[in-house]
N, C-alpha and C positions, 0 to 999 in steps of 0.2 A: 584395205581399205578402200572404198571407192573415193577417188580424189574430188570430184565434183561435190560428194556428199561433207567431205570434208572441208573445202572451199565455202561451201555455205553455213557451216557450223562455225568457222573461223569469222566470215563477216558479220554473222550474228553477233558473236562474242565482241566484235570491236563496236560494232553499231550499239549494243547495249553497255558497253562498258565493263562486263564483268562475266566470267563463266557461269555463276551461278544464274544471272539472268537467262544468259542464251539457254542455260539447260531447261529452266522453267517456260521458255516460249518457246524450245524446239521439243519438248517432252523428252528430256533426256536426263540421265544422272551427269553430276557435275564432273565427276572422273572421266566420264565417256567425252564430254567437250574438250577436256585436258589431251586426251587421247588422240582425238582429232587434230588439234593444233601440232601436237608433235609428231604426228604422222607426217604433216605437211612440212616441218622444221626439220626432220630426219631426212626427208625426201629431198629437200632442198639443201640441205647442209647449210642453213642460215636460220638465226634465230628470228623470228617475226616479233615476239612479244616479250618484253621485261616484266617479269612477276614476281610478288611479294605475297604474304598472306592478305595484305589488305588493299594494292594496288596493282594495277596492270599499265603498261605504256607500249605504243607501239615503238619498234625501232625503226630506223630511216627505212631499210630495206622492207619491214613488216608494211609501212605505210603505203609504199609503191606497189607493193603485192597485193595489198588490199584494195586498191583502186582497179586492177587488172581482174582481180578474181570478180569484183562487181560487174566488170563489163563481161567476163564470160560466162557467169550465171545468166545475166541478162539475155546473152546470146541463145544460152540453152533453154530458158525460158520460151524466147521467141520461137526457138524450132518446135517445140513441143505444141504451142500455141497454134501453129502454121498446120498441124496436124489436126487440132481440133477445129480449125476453122473449115476444113473441107469437108467436116461433117454438117456444116452450115446450122449449127445449133450451139449457143453459148451453152459451156459446162464447167463444172468445177466451182471452186468458192471464191466469192467476189467480196472484197474487205472494203467496207466504204466509212468513212469517218465523217461527220457532220455536225453544225452547231444541233443543240438539243430542240430548241422550240420550232425552229426551222425545219430540222430532220423530222421531228414527228408530225407535223401539220402539214409539210409540202413533200418533202423529198421521199420519206419512207413508202408513202402510198404508192408512188409511181413505181420503185423498186420493187415492191411486193407484187404489183401487177404483171412487171416483167417476169420474176421468179414464177408466177402461176402460169405464165404464157409458154416457160420452158423450164419443164420439170427437170432438167440435168444442171440447172444452175442452184448452186449454193449460195446464200446470202449471209454474212458476218456485218452487221450495222452496229454502230458504235455513236453515242450521243453524247455530246459534251462541248463547253465553250471554249475549254483550253485547244491551244492550237497546237498541233501533234505533229511530228515529222513523218512523211510519208514512208521513208526508207526505215527507219527506228519503229515505226509501228507496224511494217509489213504491209502497207493498206494500198490496194489498188487504185483507189480514189478517194479524194477530200472535197468536202463543199465548204466553200468561203464565201463570206461577204464583206464587200468594201474593198478598199484599197490593198493589193498585193506586193508583198516584198520580191523584189527580183531575186530569184533564186536558179543558179546554173542547175541544167538537168532535170528542171520540172515544165511540164506544159500545162498552160491554162485555157481555158475555153471559157467565154460568157456564155451562160446558157440562160438567164434571166434577169430581169431587173425589177425592183419595187421602190414603189413613193413612199415616202414618210409624211405623215398627215399630222395635223394638231387636231384634236377632238375633244368632247366633253358630252357629260350625259345632259338631257333636257332640264334633271332637277338642278343642276349646278348652275346651268344658265338661267333659269328662272330666278335663281337667288342672286347671282353673281352680275348678270348680263352677259353681252356675247363682245370679244373682243373684234374689232375691225379692222385693225393693223398691228404690224409689229410690235408698235411701241404701245399699245394696250397692254400686252402681256405682262408688264410690269405691276399691273394692278390686279393681278389674278393669282391663284395657287395653282401649283403645278405638282403632278406627280413625275418623278424623274428619275431616268435608268442611270445607275451608278455601281462602280465597283469600289473597292477599298483605295480610298486616296484620289478617286478620280470621277468626277460626274461628266457626263457626255451632254454638251451643249446641243442646243437644237440648232439645225442648219436651214438656212434659206438662199437658195442661189441667187447669183448677181451677175448680168451679162458681163463678160471679160473681167471680174474682179474674183476674189477668194468669196466663198459664201458667206453671208451675215451669220454670226453666231449670237444665240442667245439662250440665256439660261434664266427662266423665270423664278420669282420666289416660288421656295419651295419647301414642306417640312418632312416630304414622303420622300424618302429615295430608297430605291428597291432594285436589285439584279436579275429581275426575271420580267420580261415584256409581258406575260400572259397576267401575271400579279398586276402591274401597272393597268393593265386592260381592265382589271376586275375592280381596281380603286376607280378609275375613271368613271367606269359604268355606275359604281355607287355613289358618284356625286363629290368624290374626293378633290377634284381637281382637272384644269386640265392635261393632256397626255399627247405625247409625239409618238407615234406608233406606226410600223408597217401597215401599208392597205391590205395584204393579204391576211394579217390578224384581227383586224377590226372590219372586215367586209360583212359578216353576218350580223354583228352588232349593229352596225348601220343599217343594213336591211330592215332590222327589226324593231329599229328607234330607238335602240338602248343608248347609242351616241351618235352624235351629231358633229360632222366636219365642219371645221371653221377656218377662218382664212381662205376662203376660195379663190382671191384674187391674188394670193402669193404662190409664185410656182414652187411644186412641190421638190424637195431634195430627192435625188434619185440614189440608190446603192446597187451596186452589180453584184451579181451573184456568179459564181464561178466553179466550173470542175476542175480539179488540178489532179495530173498524174505524173510518174516518173518518165522521162525520157527514154524509150526502149525502140529498137529497130522496128520491131512489128508490133503494134498494140492489138493485144487480146481482142478476140471477137467478144467476149462478155464485157471489157470495157467499152469499146467501142459502142455496143447496142445499149448499154446503160446511159452514157454520154447522150446519145442521140433521142434516147427515150425522154430523158431530163430536159434536154433543150427544147423538145417538141411540147410537151406538157406543161413545164413548171411556168412558162410566160402566162399561160392562161389562168392557173392556179394563183399567180403572183401579182395580176394585174391590179 
């Protein structure tokens, strides 16, 4: 058997936690995954995994060998990418995970334009708000918004920023009046972004201090920003939304930006990728394209 292939299968089995999951991800049979792992164990004369019918765990040597395999595979991929770079054209599959709404509205159009420019480039785009692990999902890139965890082996580049704005429909303002300062928000209705057990407060910067946090009275709590924009447009209350999401509605007069004297809270948007000795051309061009185009889209 090919040793590099067996290493790749072993790493995938460890990343995903089972032979069955690795088999599904690699389009192999379960017994074939086991065969690759046994090939390595027989070649090394050392057990890598303790396996039962329901559970697998790394041996001490298996854990060290796993880390070395990841390095070897990264170097092998980097060597292949060097050859591809010589052609001065990105090719092969680019796997990108991104937040659903931001991805559909802002990120995907830029990547699709890149794919149109380079016919040898393939795109696998994944839209979802759950934070996924780059290595576990075999992603080349991840797009993230807001504060990042400090994770070893992951590189982050800021590619855009966007402002959060308080807005409401003209019909709502005609009925309830317009808030002039933060203190006025307590006498208004709001449509709030929330997840189970958690409501996101509205943030307003304060020089040299933590942002002021405000949660206006609310009876509508939604976990989709687009739906919040729809509700605000329908006159259901104030909303705190990204500038890129409401721009067209504001230009059409369907929403009005409020509290213009309050500085807007700014979220950073990042592209993340795993540290590698040689960044593949397809990844570098995708990040450069996003860093060039996204700031205009998200201003």
